[in-house]
N, C-alpha and C positions, 0 to 999 in steps of 0.2 A: 504494499499499499504506500503510495507516494503522498506524503503529508506536507510537501513543500507548497507554497502558495502559487496558484496559477496566475497568468497575466490578468484574467478577469477579476480574480480576487484582489490582486494588488491595485487594480484600477478602482475597485469598490472602496478599499481602504483609503486610497488617495483622495477620492471624491468626498468621502465622509469627513476626513480630516480637513480638507480644503474648506468645506462649508462651515464646519464648527470653528475652525481657527479664524475664519473670515468674519462671520456674523455672531458667533457665540464664544469668544475667548473668555478667559476667567474674569476679565473686567466687565464684560457684558453679563456674565452670570451674576455678578454682584449687583448690577443694575436691576436685573429681574428680582433679585433678592430684596432690593429696596422698593419694589413695587412697580417698576417700569417694564411692562410686558411687550413693548415694541420690538426688542431684539428677538424675543421668542416668536412673535408673529412672523418676522422676516425669515427666521430659520425654518419655521414650520412650512412656509410657502415654498422655500427652496427644497426642503426635504421631500415634500409631496411631488414637486416637479421632477425630482431625480428618482422617484419610485421607491423611497425608503420603506413606506408602509406596505408595499406589496412585493418586497424583494424575494421572499420565500414562497410566494403564491404563484401558481401556474399561470401561464399566459392566457389560457382559456377562461380563467376566472378574473382576469384583469391585472394580474401581477407581472413580475419581471421574469419569473421562471427559474430562479436560483433555488438553492436548498437551505436547510437550517444552518449549515456551516457558514454560508455567506451572511446570513442574518446574525450569527454569533460574532463574526468579524465586525459587522456594523455596530452591534451593541457593546462590543469591547471598547470601541472608540468613544461611544456615548459615555461609558463608565469612566474611561481614562480622562475625559474632559469635564466630568461632573455636570453633564448637560442637563438642563431642566426641561420640564414638559412631559406630558403623558405619552411619550413615544412608544413605549412597550405596550401599554394598554391599547393604543390605537392600532398598532400593528397586528396584535392578536385579535382585536375586535373586527378588523377588516377581514381577517381570515375566517372567523366564525360567520360573519355576515355573508361572505361569498359562498362558503360551503353550505350554509344553512338556508339558502334560497332567497336571501334578502339582497338582491343584486343592486337595487338603487341605494340602499344604505351602504353597501360595500363600496360602490363607486364614489360616494361622498367622503367616506373615510379614506380611501386610497388617494383621492384628490385633495385632501387637506381641508375640505369644506367644513367638516365636523370633526370632533375629537371624542375620545372615549377614556373613561377612568376605570380603575380596577375596584371591584367590590369583593373583599376577602370574606368568605363565609365564616360565621361564628357559630351561632346556635339557632336552629330553625330558620326563619326568614331574616334574622338580624345579620348585618354585614358591617365590616369596617371599610369605608370608602377611602381609597388611597390615590392621591393625585386626581381626584374627581371634581374638584372645584371648577365651575364654569365649563364643564364638558357636556356633550349632548347625549352620550350613551354610557352605560355601565356594563362592564363585562364581569359576570359571576362565574368563576371556574371551580368546579369540584373535580375530584379524581376521575369520575366516570362521565362527566358531561360539562359542557360550557354553554352558558346562555347569555345572549346580548339583550339588554333591556334599555328602553328610553330612560333618560335621566329622571324624568318625572315619576318613574316607578319607585324611586327612593323617597320614602316619607319619614317624618319624625327625625330629620337630620340633626345631629348634635355635634358641634365642633369639638375636636379632640386636640390636645397638644401633641407636639412631636419635636424631636431633636432637629430634623431637617426642615428648615423654614421654607425650602423650595418645594416640599412635598406636603400637600394638604392632607389632613386626616379627619374623618368624621365617622360617627356611628349612625346607622339608619336601618330601616326595615324596607325590604324590597317586596312589592306587591304587583300583581298584574301578570300578564303574559309576556314572554320574551318575543322579540322580533325574529330571532334566529337561534337555533340550538344545534350543537354538534356533539356527538358522543365520542368518548375516548377511543372506542373501537375504530371509528372512522378517522379520527385525527386526535392524538394525545395532546390537547392544548395545554393541560397542566404540566406535562413533561417538557413541552416546547418552551413554555413560559419560564420554568425553572432553569432550563439550560441558558436561556437568554439573560436571566438574572445572574446566573453564574458567570456569563461572559462579561457583564458589566462589573461584577466583583473582581474578575481577573484583570480588567482594565484599570480598576482602582488600585489593585496590588502593584501593577506595573507603574502607574503614575506616581504613587507614593514612594516606590523604590527610586525612581528617577529624581524626585524632589530631594530625597535624602542624599543621594550620591552627589548631586549638583551642589547642595549646600556643604557637604563634607569636603568637597574639593576647594571651595572658596572661603569658608569660614576658618579663620586662623586663631589659634590659641597657643601661647608659649612659643610664638615664632614659627609655628608649623600649621599646615592645614589639618583640621581635626580628623580628616580621613586617614591620616597617617597613624593615628592611635588605634591599637587593636580593639579597644572597647567599642569604637565606632566602625572600624573596618569590618569586624566580624558581624556586626548588626546589619550592615549593608549587604554583606555576602549572604546572610541568612534570608534577607528580604528578596534578593535576586533568585535564590533557590525556590522560595515559596511562590513567587510570581511565575516562574517557569513551570513548576508542577501544576499550578492552577490552569495555566494556558494549555498544557498538554492534556489534562483531564477534561477540560471543557471541549476541546477539539474532538476527543474520542467520544464524549457523550453526545455531541451534536451529530456526529456520523451515525452513532448507534440509534438515536431517537429518529433521525431522518429516515433510516432504513428499516425501521420497525424490528430491530434486532431483538433476539430473545432476552438479552440482558440489558435492554435499553433503560428500564426503570432503575436498575442498580447503578448503571453508569451515570445516569442523570443525578441520582442521589449522591454518588461519590463526587461528582463535579461540584455539587453545591457545598458539600462538606469541605472539600479542599479549597475552593475559591473563596468561600466565606471566611474560613480561617486565615487564609493568606491576606485578604483585604483588611480584615480587622486587625491582625497583628501588624501588618505593614503601616497602616494608618496610625496606629498607636506609636510604633517605633519612630515614624516620621516626626511626630510631635516631640518625642523624647530627644531625637537627634538635633532638632531645632532649639532645644532647651527653652529658655525663658521666652524667646520669640515664638516658639511653637504653640503657646497657650494664648496668644493674642488674637484679636479679631482680624488684624491685618494679614496674618499668616494664613495661607489657603488650606493648610493641613486639616483644619477643623471641618471644612466643607466636605472633604472626602470621608472623614470619620462619621459625620452625620449621615451622609448618603449610605454608607454601609449599614447603619442601623435602620434606615428607612427600607432598604432592600431586604433586610433579614425577615420581615414579616410577610413577604410575598411568596406564595406557592409553597409554604412550609419552610421554616427556617432550618438551621443546621441541626438542632436537636431532633426535629421530626425526621429529617433525612437520615440521621444516624440510626434512628429507630427502625426505619424501613430497611436500612442495610443490615442491621442485626437480625431482622426477621426474614430476610430474603432467602429463598430456597437455594441450596448449593447449585452452582452452575448457572443461576439466573441473575 
């Protein structure tokens, strides 16, 4: 199996990085954080025009015709640049709408005309809305089925606090009928979503590794760059290993889920455990390596750490994934 990037895959990465660095660099992320949504609207328009929301959807259903591995490459860059907006929910919602027979809704999602947020199931009809503020649709994903609802289906919405100020959180009750439904037997939306979350976490692990290495090369103490000291050098090396392991497992999980492999569920769970651990540890280490600067608002490290915590509650966190690994049948 050749795991090197193809020309098409490199072009996808270059295109995504080009858009994000042009219209949503970290300075613009902070503008969105301060309440200015104009940069997000500009990015959304360009993302839709380049086919981000249908990258892994077949051409017959209005997509670009690539696979989950290409979607993972896209979302790794989204994580690496701590990009705001309900990109993941809208991508998955477009897939559910297209496969569930709601062609008009799918076209609007793919074209960037409307957006979707995630509704994490809690108990009964109660859900936790994540990134669903000012969205038009809600995607509710269970292990066996995914349903797309209009935003008006969420009633009794109660705002909740959260570490990531760029990701809204609410509690609500979902009522009414979905506009589209897809079973896991036809398309494992939960597994796809978890893999893409893992890809974002892998991107965060790489970004924070790079932040630490760059700072260790330039920050001097006692007449030398702090990267020359073993206490810092070894931390950076551990971060590099963690990021590499996360990237490798996410790649394998994406291939497994895309091909409906027998062990796809196990590989997706493993990717989540490895990537979440790498992202969380690397973000924490980045703050430590930056020392006193690392705990200030001006240092970008806190944006990554907060994003990790926001992603942890989507599609089952590390603890739930470890549980599924422990109970997996041998060979699956």
